[in-house]
C-alpha positions as CSV (number, residue, x, y, z in Angstrom):
1,M,-14.5,-34.7,-27.7
2,S,-17.8,-34.7,-29.7
3,D,-18.7,-32.6,-32.7
4,P,-22.1,-30.9,-32.4
5,N,-22.4,-31.1,-36.2
6,Y,-22.0,-34.9,-36.1
7,P,-23.4,-36.3,-32.9
8,V,-22.4,-39.9,-32.1
9,R,-24.9,-42.3,-30.6
10,S,-24.9,-46.0,-29.6
11,A,-26.4,-48.3,-32.2
12,T,-29.6,-50.2,-31.4
13,L,-30.9,-53.5,-32.8
14,E,-33.3,-51.4,-34.9
15,D,-30.2,-50.1,-36.8
16,L,-29.1,-53.6,-37.9
17,P,-30.3,-53.3,-41.5
18,A,-28.3,-50.1,-41.9
19,L,-25.3,-51.5,-40.0
20,K,-25.2,-54.5,-42.3
21,A,-25.3,-52.2,-45.3
22,C,-22.3,-50.3,-43.9
23,E,-20.5,-53.6,-43.3
24,Q,-20.9,-54.5,-47.0
25,G,-19.4,-51.1,-47.8
26,I,-16.4,-52.0,-45.7
27,I,-16.1,-55.4,-47.4
28,A,-16.3,-53.8,-50.9
29,A,-13.6,-51.2,-50.0
30,E,-11.3,-53.9,-48.6
31,R,-11.7,-56.5,-51.4
32,P,-8.9,-54.9,-53.5
33,Y,-6.5,-55.4,-50.6
34,D,-7.3,-59.1,-49.9
35,H,-7.8,-61.5,-52.7
36,T,-8.3,-64.3,-50.2
37,L,-11.8,-63.1,-49.2
38,K,-14.6,-65.5,-50.1
39,P,-17.1,-64.4,-52.8
40,D,-20.0,-62.3,-51.7
41,P,-22.1,-62.6,-49.6
42,I,-19.8,-62.5,-46.6
43,S,-19.9,-60.9,-43.2
44,Y,-17.1,-59.8,-40.9
45,Y,-19.1,-59.1,-37.7
46,D,-21.9,-60.4,-35.5
47,L,-23.4,-56.9,-35.3
48,G,-26.4,-57.9,-33.2
49,E,-24.1,-59.5,-30.6
50,L,-21.9,-56.5,-30.5
51,V,-24.8,-54.1,-30.2
52,Q,-26.1,-56.0,-27.2
53,S,-22.8,-56.7,-25.5
54,D,-21.8,-54.9,-22.3
55,D,-18.1,-55.3,-23.5
56,A,-18.7,-53.4,-26.8
57,E,-19.8,-50.0,-28.0
58,V,-21.2,-49.8,-31.5
59,A,-21.3,-46.2,-32.4
60,V,-23.0,-44.4,-35.3
61,I,-23.2,-41.0,-36.8
62,E,-26.5,-40.2,-38.4
63,I,-27.7,-37.4,-40.7
64,D,-31.4,-37.0,-41.6
65,G,-32.1,-40.5,-40.3
66,N,-29.3,-42.1,-42.4
67,I,-26.3,-43.8,-40.8
68,I,-23.3,-42.3,-42.5
69,A,-20.5,-43.5,-40.2
70,T,-19.9,-46.5,-37.9
71,G,-17.3,-48.0,-35.6
72,Y,-17.0,-50.2,-32.6
73,A,-14.8,-50.7,-29.6
74,H,-14.7,-54.2,-28.1
75,K,-13.0,-55.1,-24.8
76,R,-10.6,-58.0,-25.6
77,P,-8.0,-59.9,-23.6
78,S,-4.5,-58.9,-24.3
79,K,-1.7,-61.4,-24.9
80,A,-0.5,-63.0,-21.7
81,Y,2.9,-61.3,-22.0
82,V,1.5,-57.7,-22.4
83,A,1.3,-55.5,-19.3
84,S,-2.4,-54.8,-19.5
85,D,-4.9,-57.6,-19.2
86,H,-7.3,-56.1,-21.7
87,H,-7.5,-53.5,-24.5
88,A,-10.1,-52.0,-26.7
89,Y,-10.1,-53.4,-30.2
90,L,-11.6,-51.0,-32.8
91,G,-13.4,-52.3,-35.9
92,F,-16.3,-51.7,-38.2
93,M,-14.8,-48.3,-39.0
94,F,-16.8,-47.0,-42.0
95,V,-17.6,-43.5,-43.4
96,H,-19.9,-43.3,-46.3
97,P,-18.0,-42.1,-49.4
98,D,-20.2,-39.0,-49.7
99,H,-19.0,-37.9,-46.2
100,R,-15.3,-38.7,-46.2
101,G,-12.9,-35.9,-45.5
102,K,-15.2,-34.3,-42.9
103,G,-13.3,-35.7,-39.8
104,L,-16.0,-38.3,-39.0
105,N,-13.3,-41.0,-38.4
106,R,-11.8,-38.7,-35.7
107,V,-15.2,-38.1,-34.2
108,L,-15.9,-41.8,-33.9
109,I,-12.5,-42.6,-32.5
110,D,-12.8,-39.9,-29.9
111,H,-16.1,-41.4,-28.8
112,L,-14.7,-44.9,-28.7
113,T,-11.6,-43.7,-26.9
114,E,-13.8,-42.2,-24.2
115,W,-15.8,-45.4,-24.0
116,A,-12.5,-47.3,-23.5
117,R,-11.2,-44.9,-20.9
118,T,-14.4,-45.1,-18.8
119,R,-13.9,-48.9,-18.7
120,G,-10.2,-48.6,-17.6
121,L,-8.9,-50.0,-20.9
122,P,-5.4,-48.5,-21.4
123,E,-5.0,-49.1,-25.1
124,L,-6.7,-49.1,-28.4
125,R,-5.8,-51.5,-31.2
126,L,-7.0,-52.0,-34.7
127,E,-6.1,-53.8,-37.9
128,V,-5.7,-52.2,-41.3
129,Y,-4.4,-53.6,-44.6
130,S,-0.7,-52.5,-44.9
131,N,-1.3,-51.3,-48.5
132,N,-4.5,-49.4,-47.7
133,A,-2.8,-46.0,-47.7
134,P,-5.9,-43.9,-47.2
135,A,-6.9,-45.9,-44.1
136,L,-3.3,-45.8,-42.7
137,R,-3.3,-42.0,-43.1
138,A,-6.7,-41.6,-41.4
139,Y,-5.6,-43.7,-38.4
140,E,-2.2,-42.0,-38.1
141,K,-3.9,-38.6,-38.1
142,T,-5.8,-39.8,-35.0
143,G,-2.6,-40.9,-33.3
144,F,-2.3,-44.5,-34.1
145,K,1.2,-45.9,-34.9
146,P,2.2,-49.2,-36.6
147,Y,2.9,-51.8,-34.0
148,I,3.3,-55.4,-35.3
149,T,3.2,-56.3,-38.9
150,E,1.4,-59.6,-39.5
151,M,2.8,-61.4,-42.6
152,R,1.4,-64.3,-44.5
153,L,2.6,-66.7,-47.2
154,N,-0.3,-68.2,-49.3
155,L,0.8,-71.7,-50.1
156,D,-1.7,-71.9,-52.9
157,E,0.3,-69.3,-54.8
158,Q,3.7,-70.9,-54.4
159,P,5.3,-73.1,-57.1
């Protein structure tokens, strides 16, 4: 279901500078949740590859020529023991701080859900830091539920 106030479009290679700026916004927002991230500059995604891939949809919401929200869905293989062979993995979910609270995350997820459905993908998955309460709430509002908790033990921090 799209929102006429916030139309979603597929990203293009011409959007790469703006997409990379949004990626840095994601990294900055996530740094407090993960002290193991390398110092800047880092990058999470090969955005150019994702934009060009037939197995991915990079979506943007733009206002007055400025990209204010992003997200992607990427067809990925499921674990061998899972019933479906593939699923849609969501990532690059970003809403500019000036536009948060307007339901843009929902608009993007609705668009990416439809993309996944048209490709016969039965499930959406994403990752979120377990202590990132605002992100958890945002995803739960769109219907996501916790599934598996990945845990880690950083041996550099052990006596």
